[in-house]
C-alpha positions in Angstrom: 0.0 0.0 0.0 1.2 3.5 -0.8 0.9 6.0 2.1 1.8 9.6 1.7 1.9 12.5 4.1 3.6 15.7 4.9 4.9 17.0 8.2 5.5 20.5 6.7 8.2 22.6 8.2 8.1 21.6 11.8 10.5 18.6 11.4 13.8 18.6 9.5 13.7 16.6 6.3 16.2 14.0 7.5 14.1 13.3 10.5 10.9 13.2 8.3 12.6 10.5 6.1 13.4 8.5 9.3 9.9 8.8 10.7 8.3 8.0 7.3 10.2 4.8 7.1 9.4 3.9 10.7 5.7 4.3 10.1 5.4 2.9 6.6 5.1 6.2 4.7 6.7 6.1 1.3 5.7 9.3 -0.4 5.2 13.0 0.4 4.2 16.3 -1.1 6.1 19.5 -0.7 5.9 23.3 -1.2 7.6 24.7 -4.2 8.5 27.8 -2.2 10.4 26.1 0.6 13.8 27.9 0.9 15.8 24.6 0.8 13.7 23.0 -1.9 16.4 21.4 -4.0 18.2 20.0 -0.9 14.9 18.7 0.5 14.2 16.9 -2.8 17.6 15.4 -2.7 17.2 14.2 0.9 13.7 12.7 0.1 15.0 10.9 -3.0 18.1 9.5 -1.3 15.9 8.4 1.6 13.6 6.5 -0.8 10.7 8.8 -0.2 8.8 9.7 -3.4 7.8 13.3 -3.7 4.8 13.0 -6.0 3.2 16.4 -5.6 4.5 19.9 -5.4 2.2 22.6 -4.0 2.1 25.7 -6.1 1.9 29.1 -4.3 -1.5 30.4 -3.7 -1.1 33.2 -1.2 -1.5 36.3 -3.3 -3.3 34.6 -6.1 -6.1 37.3 -6.0 -3.6 39.7 -7.5 -4.6 38.4 -10.9 -8.1 39.8 -10.4 -7.1 43.1 -8.8 -5.7 46.2 -10.5 -2.2 45.9 -9.0 -0.2 44.9 -12.0 3.0 44.7 -10.0 1.5 42.2 -7.6 0.1 40.2 -10.5 3.5 40.0 -12.1 5.1 39.0 -8.8 2.5 36.2 -8.5 3.1 35.1 -12.1 6.9 34.8 -11.3 6.2 32.7 -8.3 4.0 30.3 -10.3 6.6 30.2 -13.1 9.3 29.3 -10.5 7.1 26.4 -9.4 6.6 25.2 -12.9 10.4 25.4 -13.5 11.0 23.3 -10.4 8.5 20.7 -11.6 10.2 20.6 -14.9 13.6 20.0 -13.3 12.2 17.2 -11.2 10.3 15.4 -13.9 13.1 13.1 -14.9 13.7 12.0 -11.2 10.0 11.5 -10.7 9.7 9.3 -13.8 12.6 7.2 -12.6 11.1 6.9 -9.2 7.8 5.8 -10.6 9.5 3.3 -12.9 11.4 1.8 -10.0 8.1 1.6 -8.0 6.3 -0.2 -10.8 9.2 -2.7 -11.3 9.2 -3.4 -7.6 5.5 -4.2 -7.7 6.0 -6.6 -10.5 8.8 -8.4 -8.8 
């Protein structure tokens, strides 16, 4: 069975990986705006935890419907950054899913 969860920012990622393994959690989701995002992704992957979902930013999303062009552009840049992070991670995610599928067949 696949079980996913997130402890968010209260527990360091290394400790999360340890706790996830202890309690049978094999996947997580993460914020694309976490300051140590790339390092966190590395730690999860090395720890065998699949990060299958990235949360896009949403605080400030109303800027698109308001008249503050500067705020709307800032939000657009935040969303673009999230998409860029997803694009960089896609090869790792495909490999992780392939490995998972092969393990199920074995």
